[in-house]
C-alpha positions in Angstrom: 254.0 27.2 104.5 251.6 29.6 102.9 249.1 29.1 100.1 248.7 32.3 98.0 245.2 33.2 96.9 245.3 37.0 96.0 241.6 37.1 95.3 238.3 38.6 96.6 236.5 36.2 98.9 233.2 36.1 100.7 233.0 38.0 104.0 233.0 35.0 106.3 236.1 33.3 104.8 238.6 34.8 107.2 236.6 33.5 110.2 236.2 30.1 108.6 240.0 29.9 108.1 240.6 30.9 111.7 238.1 28.2 112.9 240.3 25.5 111.4 243.4 26.8 113.1 245.0 28.7 110.2 245.8 32.4 110.0 244.3 34.4 107.1 246.3 37.4 105.9 244.0 39.8 104.2 243.3 43.5 103.6 240.3 45.6 102.8 240.1 46.9 99.2 239.5 50.5 98.2 236.6 51.2 95.8 238.6 50.9 92.6 240.3 47.7 93.7 236.9 46.3 94.8 235.4 47.0 91.4 238.3 45.4 89.6 238.3 42.4 91.9 234.5 41.9 91.5 235.0 42.0 87.7 237.8 39.4 88.0 235.7 37.3 90.3 232.8 37.4 87.8 235.1 36.1 85.1 236.4 33.3 87.4 232.8 32.3 88.2 231.9 32.4 84.5 234.7 29.9 83.8 233.5 27.7 86.7 229.9 27.8 85.3 231.3 26.6 81.9 233.2 23.7 83.5 230.4 22.5 85.8 227.1 20.7 85.5 224.1 19.8 87.6 224.0 21.0 91.2 227.6 22.3 90.9 226.5 24.5 88.0 223.6 25.9 90.0 226.1 26.8 92.8 228.3 28.6 90.4 225.4 30.5 88.8 224.4 31.6 92.4 228.0 32.8 92.9 227.7 34.8 89.6 224.4 36.3 90.8 225.9 37.4 94.1 228.8 39.1 92.2 226.3 40.8 89.9 224.4 42.0 93.0 227.5 43.9 94.2 228.5 45.2 90.8 225.0 46.6 90.5 225.4 48.1 94.0 228.5 50.0 92.8 226.2 51.5 90.2 223.7 52.5 92.9 221.1 50.0 91.8 219.8 46.8 93.4 219.7 43.3 91.9 215.9 43.6 91.8 216.3 46.7 89.6 218.7 44.9 87.3 216.2 42.0 87.0 213.4 44.6 86.3 215.5 46.0 83.5 216.1 42.5 82.1 212.4 41.9 82.2 211.8 45.2 80.3 214.3 44.1 77.7 212.6 40.8 77.4 209.3 42.5 76.8 210.8 44.7 74.1 213.3 42.4 72.4 212.4 39.0 73.6 214.4 36.6 75.8 216.5 33.6 74.7 213.8 31.0 75.3 213.3 30.0 71.6 217.0 29.2 71.0 217.3 31.4 67.9 220.7 31.5 66.3 221.0 34.3 63.8 223.3 33.2 60.9 223.1 36.3 58.7 221.0 39.2 57.4 220.6 39.7 53.7 220.7 43.4 52.9 218.7 44.9 50.0 
C-alpha cells in the first residue's frame, strides 16, 4: 500500500524513508517546478504556523525561513541579503514592534 505525498521535501527525506525499510518514489524537479513547489511549501508552512504554538510554532517558523532562503536563492540573493533589505525597510518605514493597526486616513 502506498501513501501519496506529491510535495517538495527536505533533501534527506528519501534516505530517512529507506532507513525504516520503506521505498520512496521521487523525482528531481526542473527549475519552474521547483519554484512553484517552494511557493506551495511556503503556503503550507504558513498554515502550519497559524495552527501551532510554542516550540511547534518556532519549528514551523524555521521551516518558513528555510523556504524563504531557497526562494531568495532563485532570485540570486542570499537570506542574509534579504534580511539586510528587511533591516533597511525597518530603518526607513519602521518595523511592526509597536503593534500599530491603521484604521483609516482622512483625506483633506
